[in-house]
C-alpha positions in Angstrom: 173.2 -36.0 137.2 175.1 -38.4 139.4 178.5 -39.5 138.1 178.4 -42.9 139.8 175.4 -45.1 139.6 176.0 -47.3 142.7 173.6 -49.9 144.0 173.1 -49.2 147.7 171.5 -52.2 149.3 171.6 -51.1 153.0 169.1 -51.0 155.9 167.1 -47.8 156.1 169.2 -46.7 159.1 172.4 -47.0 157.2 171.3 -44.6 154.4 173.4 -41.5 153.7 171.7 -38.6 155.4 172.3 -36.0 152.7 172.7 -36.3 148.9 173.1 -32.9 147.3 171.4 -32.2 144.0 172.1 -29.3 141.7 169.8 -26.4 141.4 169.2 -27.5 137.9 167.8 -30.7 139.1 165.5 -28.9 141.5 164.2 -26.7 138.6 163.8 -29.8 136.5 161.0 -31.3 138.7 158.1 -31.3 136.3 154.4 -31.4 136.5 153.0 -34.7 135.4 149.8 -36.7 134.8 147.8 -38.5 137.4 148.9 -42.0 138.3 146.0 -44.4 137.5 147.5 -47.3 139.4 148.5 -45.7 142.7 146.3 -42.6 142.8 148.9 -40.0 143.6 147.9 -36.5 142.6 150.4 -34.2 140.8 150.8 -32.0 143.9 151.6 -35.1 146.1 154.1 -36.4 143.6 155.9 -33.1 143.3 156.0 -32.6 147.0 157.3 -36.1 147.5 160.0 -35.5 144.9 161.1 -32.3 146.5 161.3 -33.8 149.9 163.4 -36.7 148.6 166.2 -34.3 147.7 167.3 -33.9 151.2 166.4 -37.4 152.3 169.3 -39.4 151.1 169.0 -42.9 149.4 165.4 -44.1 149.1 163.7 -47.5 149.2 162.1 -48.4 145.9 159.7 -51.2 145.0 159.7 -52.2 141.4 156.9 -54.4 140.2 157.3 -55.8 136.7 154.5 -57.9 135.4 153.5 -59.1 138.8 157.1 -59.8 140.1 158.4 -57.6 142.9 161.9 -56.3 143.3 163.3 -54.1 146.1 166.0 -51.5 145.7 167.8 -48.8 147.7 169.0 -46.1 145.3 169.7 -42.4 144.8 166.6 -40.1 144.5 167.1 -39.7 140.7 164.6 -39.4 138.0 162.4 -42.6 137.4 163.7 -43.0 133.9 167.4 -43.0 135.0 166.5 -45.6 137.8 164.8 -47.8 135.2 168.0 -47.7 133.0 170.0 -48.7 136.1 167.5 -51.6 136.9 167.9 -52.8 133.3 164.3 -52.2 132.4 163.8 -51.6 128.7 160.2 -50.7 127.9 158.6 -52.5 125.0 155.8 -50.9 122.9 153.2 -52.6 125.1 154.6 -51.7 128.5 153.5 -48.8 130.7 155.1 -47.2 133.8 152.8 -46.2 136.6 154.6 -42.9 137.4 156.1 -40.3 135.1 159.7 -41.1 133.9 160.9 -37.6 135.0 159.6 -37.9 138.5 162.4 -37.7 141.1 162.1 -40.8 143.3 161.1 -40.6 146.9 161.1 -43.1 149.8 158.9 -46.1 149.6 157.8 -45.3 146.1 156.2 -48.1 144.1 157.0 -48.3 140.4 154.8 -50.6 138.4 155.9 -51.6 135.0 153.3 -53.7 133.2 152.5 -54.9 129.7 149.4 -53.2 128.3 147.5 -55.0 125.5 144.3 -54.1 123.6 142.5 -57.1 122.4 139.5 -56.9 120.0 137.1 -59.9 119.6 133.6 -60.5 118.4 131.0 -62.9 120.0 127.4 -63.9 119.3 124.9 -62.7 121.9 121.2 -63.3 122.4 118.7 -60.6 121.9 115.8 -60.9 124.4 112.2 -60.4 123.3 109.4 -58.6 125.0 105.6 -58.9 124.9 102.9 -56.9 123.0 100.4 -56.5 125.9 96.7 -56.1 125.6 94.7 -54.7 128.6 91.6 -56.9 129.3 89.0 -57.4 132.0 88.7 -61.1 131.7 91.6 -62.1 133.9 92.2 -60.9 137.6 93.3 -57.3 137.8 97.1 -56.9 138.1 97.8 -60.4 136.6 99.4 -61.3 133.2 98.4 -64.1 130.9 100.9 -65.2 128.3 99.1 -66.0 125.1 102.2 -66.9 123.1 105.9 -66.6 123.6 108.2 -64.6 121.3 111.4 -65.6 119.7 115.0 -64.6 120.6 117.2 -62.7 118.2 121.0 -62.8 117.8 123.6 -60.1 117.4 127.3 -60.0 116.9 129.0 -57.8 119.6 132.6 -56.6 119.2 134.5 -55.8 122.4 137.8 -54.1 123.1 139.6 -55.3 126.2 142.4 -53.5 127.9 144.8 -56.0 129.6 147.5 -55.0 132.0 150.0 -57.8 132.9 147.5 -60.2 131.4 144.6 -59.0 133.6 141.5 -57.4 132.1 141.2 -53.9 133.5 138.4 -52.6 131.2 136.1 -53.7 128.5 133.9 -51.8 126.2 131.5 -52.5 123.3 132.8 -50.9 120.1 130.3 -52.4 117.6 127.1 -54.3 117.3 125.4 -56.0 114.4 122.0 -57.6 114.5 122.0 -61.0 112.7 118.5 -62.2 113.6 115.8 -59.8 114.8 113.8 -60.9 117.9 110.0 -61.1 117.8 107.7 -60.1 120.7 105.2 -62.5 122.2 101.6 -61.7 123.1 100.2 -61.3 126.5 97.1 -60.0 128.3 97.1 -57.8 131.4 94.2 -57.6 133.7 92.9 -54.1 134.5 89.4 -54.7 135.9 86.5 -52.4 135.2 83.1 -51.0 136.2 79.6 -51.9 135.1 76.1 -50.8 135.9 73.6 -53.4 137.1 70.0 -53.5 135.8 69.1 -52.0 139.1 71.4 -49.0 138.5 74.2 -49.9 140.9 77.7 -49.0 139.6 80.1 -51.7 140.6 83.8 -52.2 140.3 85.1 -55.6 139.4 88.6 -57.1 139.2 87.6 -59.3 136.3 84.7 -61.0 134.6 84.2 -64.5 133.3 81.7 -66.1 131.0 80.7 -69.3 132.9 78.2 -72.1 132.7 75.5 -71.7 135.3 73.0 -74.2 136.8 70.5 -73.9 139.7 69.8 -75.8 142.9 67.7 -75.6 146.0 66.9 -77.3 149.3 65.5 -80.8 148.7 64.0 -82.4 151.8 65.6 -85.8 152.4 68.4 -85.2 149.9 70.0 -81.9 150.9 70.3 -79.6 154.0 69.9 -75.9 154.4 73.5 -75.6 155.6 76.2 -74.9 153.0 79.8 -76.1 152.9 81.0 -73.0 154.8 78.2 -73.2 157.4 76.0 -70.5 155.9 72.3 -71.0 155.6 71.0 -71.6 152.1 69.4 -68.7 150.5 69.2 -66.9 147.1 72.7 -65.4 146.6 74.5 -68.5 147.8 76.7 -69.8 144.9 78.3 -73.3 144.8 81.7 -73.2 143.1 84.8 -75.3 142.4 87.2 -73.8 145.1 90.1 -74.6 142.8 88.7 -72.1 140.4 87.0 -69.6 142.7 88.1 -69.0 146.3 85.4 -69.4 149.0 83.7 -66.2 150.2 84.4 -64.5 146.8 81.8 -61.8 146.1 80.2 -61.8 142.6 77.5 -60.3 140.5 75.9 -62.7 138.0 73.9 -61.6 135.0 73.2 -62.1 131.3 71.1 -60.6 128.6 68.1 -62.7 129.6 68.4 -63.4 133.3 69.8 -61.1 136.1 70.6 -63.3 139.1 72.2 -60.5 141.0 74.7 -60.5 143.9 76.2 -63.8 144.9 78.9 -65.1 147.4 80.8 -68.4 147.0 79.7 -70.3 150.1 79.0 -73.8 148.8 80.5 -76.6 146.8 79.1 -79.6 145.0 80.3 -82.9 143.6 79.3 -82.0 140.1 80.7 -78.4 140.3 84.0 -78.7 138.6 85.9 -76.2 136.5 84.2 -73.3 134.7 80.7 -73.6 136.3 78.7 -72.0 139.1 75.5 -73.4 140.8 73.1 -70.7 141.8 70.8 -71.2 144.8 67.1 -70.5 144.5 64.4 -71.0 147.1 62.0 -73.1 145.1 62.2 -76.0 142.7 60.1 -74.1 140.1 62.7 -71.3 140.0 65.4 -73.8 139.3 63.5 -75.4 136.5 62.7 -72.0 134.9 66.4 -71.1 135.1 67.6 -74.4 133.7 71.3 -74.3 132.4 72.7 -71.3 130.6 75.9 -69.2 130.3 76.2 -66.1 132.4 78.7 -63.3 133.0 80.1 -63.6 136.4 81.7 -60.3 137.6 84.2 -60.7 140.5 83.7 -57.7 142.7 86.4 -55.6 144.3 86.3 -55.7 148.1 
């Protein structure tokens, strides 16, 4: 131990070149815990402390709750230096280095208040969806049938604050106050079906639609469709807001099998959930009339 605790506030070049320490002090250099704040390993701290023995007075930076103070002092133990600096640790204060560490040049000692604050806040519990796989909406799409309802839980946190700054936060308790309820949704998966002719087809979705029939009427219509195709059986007039042009379909029901169709035409009366099927004679159109058909939208 030093007999005189003198403040030495001199430039680095004016430091004493040698300060002798007793063998007992050398043997007293302990192992200590890892410094969270400055990341020094125990081996580095011990090495630095040993090297400080022969280095003379050292420069010390003391940080106390965010305020910085600079000292030049003997390479004594940190605890002894803190006494000299008038630092009296409260129950909530923590030192960044071990108090029995022998100080070395350019060491930084951080003395900060540490507080643990516990508080509880309400938080929302999200809801999910109970999903049903269907083949009546486009494959890979989701249709929300009804929304769910949010729940609520009380969450208790424990915060660690150093010098008033939050350095960590963890959940220590949760209590559900209101249980969330899932909504309902459909997810399109497509499917396969076999035509009356024996063809097995893959479809992205199917749709039950109203169907009418039309044909070429001399003096009233032309043989050219809206896309420039020539009118023939298999041409289907659609509402392009509902069914994109050039979409490939298969159209059938329990009583009538129209067969393959392609969206190549439009019509002033074709709006919404309806398709108009081309035939090559007026008699066929009359026989078909107006009915509901399953329209299978085929995979490309």
